[in-house]
N, C-alpha and C positions, 0 to 999 in steps of 0.2 A: 781804892787805888789798885789793890791786888786783884780785884775781881775781873777787870778788863783783860789783863794778860791770860788769866786762867780760862776765861770764856773763849778767847781767841785760840789758845792752845787746844782746847777741847774740840772746837769746831774744825781746826786744822787736822787733828787726829781723825775725826769722823770723815772728813773729805778724803784723806789719804787712804783710809780703810775702804771707803766706797770706791775709790779709783782702782785699788787693787782687786776688789771683788768683782767689779763690773767691767773694767776696761782691760785689765791685765790678767785675765783668768788663766791663760796658758802658762804664764810665768808662775802663778800661784800653784797650779796643778803640778808643774815640774818641781818646784821647791819642796812641796809636801809629798811628792811621789804618790799622788792619788790614783794614777793610772797604772801602777805596777802591781803585779800579783793577781791579776784577774784573768780568768780564762775567757776566751771569746766564745761564749755560748749564745746562740741565737734562740730566741723564743718566738716562734712563728704562731700567730693567732689567725685562724681562718674564720674571722667574723665578718659578716656582710656589712656593708656601709649602712644599710637601712636599719640594721639591728642596733648599731652604735648610735645612730641618730634617734632612734626610738627611745633608747635608754636616756639619752641626753634630754630629750623633750619631756619625758616623764619626770626626770630629776628637776628640771627647771619648773615644771608645773607644781611639783611637790613642794619645792622651796617657796614659790609664790603662795601656795595654799597655806603651808605651815607657818609662814612668816606673818600673814595677814589675819588668819582666823582668830588667834587669841586677842589681837588688838581690836578686831571687829566686835567680838563678843564682849570684851571689857567696856568699850565705848557704848555699845548698844544697851547693855544692862545699866550702865551709869546714866544714860539718857532716860531710860524707863524709870529708874529710881528718882531722878530729878523731876520728872514729869509728875510722878505720884506725890512727891513731897511738896513741890511748889506750884504745880499746875501749869508750868510754862510750856510753850509749844516746842515741838521737836525742831531744833535748829542746827544740829551738828552735821556739817558737810563731811567730816572725817569718817563718820559712820557709813555714809554712802560710799566714800572712797574705798574704805577697807572691805565693804561688802562686794564692790565691783572687783577689787583685786582678788578676793577670796574666790569669787565665781570664775574669774579668768583663770586662776591656777587650777581649779577643779576641771574646767572645760579643756584646758591644755592637757591635763592628765588623761581625761577620758577620750578625747579626740586625737590622741597622739599619732595614730595611723594616717589620718587625713593630713596632719601637719607635716609628717615625714614625706608623704607623697607630694606635697607642694614644694618641699625643700629639694628632694631628690627626684628628678624627672625620670630616672630609669626604673623606679618602682612601678609595677603594674597597677592599673586603676582598681578601685574597689569594686568588687562584684557582690551580688546579693548573698552568695554562699561563702563569703570571705570570713573565716573564723581564725585568722592568724596564719592561714596558709599562704603560699606564695601567689596565689591568684591564677596560676596556670592550670588550665583544665585539659584533660586528655579526651579527645574525641574518638569514639569507637565506631568504626564503619560496619554496617551490616552487610556481610557477604553471603548472599544466598546462592545456592546452586540452581542454575536454570537448566 
């Protein structure tokens, strides 16, 4: 009997706190004076957009790779052990799924420049001598005295 009012009161308190934190943030900041006492110092970062995209693509590929590699190895060795013990056929679709996910993460990390070039159209195309340089080449003209 007492459980229903306690649950309703708890849910009401959670909804009230959520309303304050999400919809009335300016009131919350003013009451706690969170915007007082800070100097307005700007931090300007001169990082090119393609560098930020490249880091993001590498991080996404790394997360894919590191998330799926242990699961792939665990399931793969478990299937090998089960095959050796019982002689059953290889039937695990999850091993294939995690293998593909691991390879996808690896490819995204390795081919990050190509992925960034497809995302950001302002990045110059890949050249044969592109070793992380901007891709711009300087042409020297031969001026001969006639």
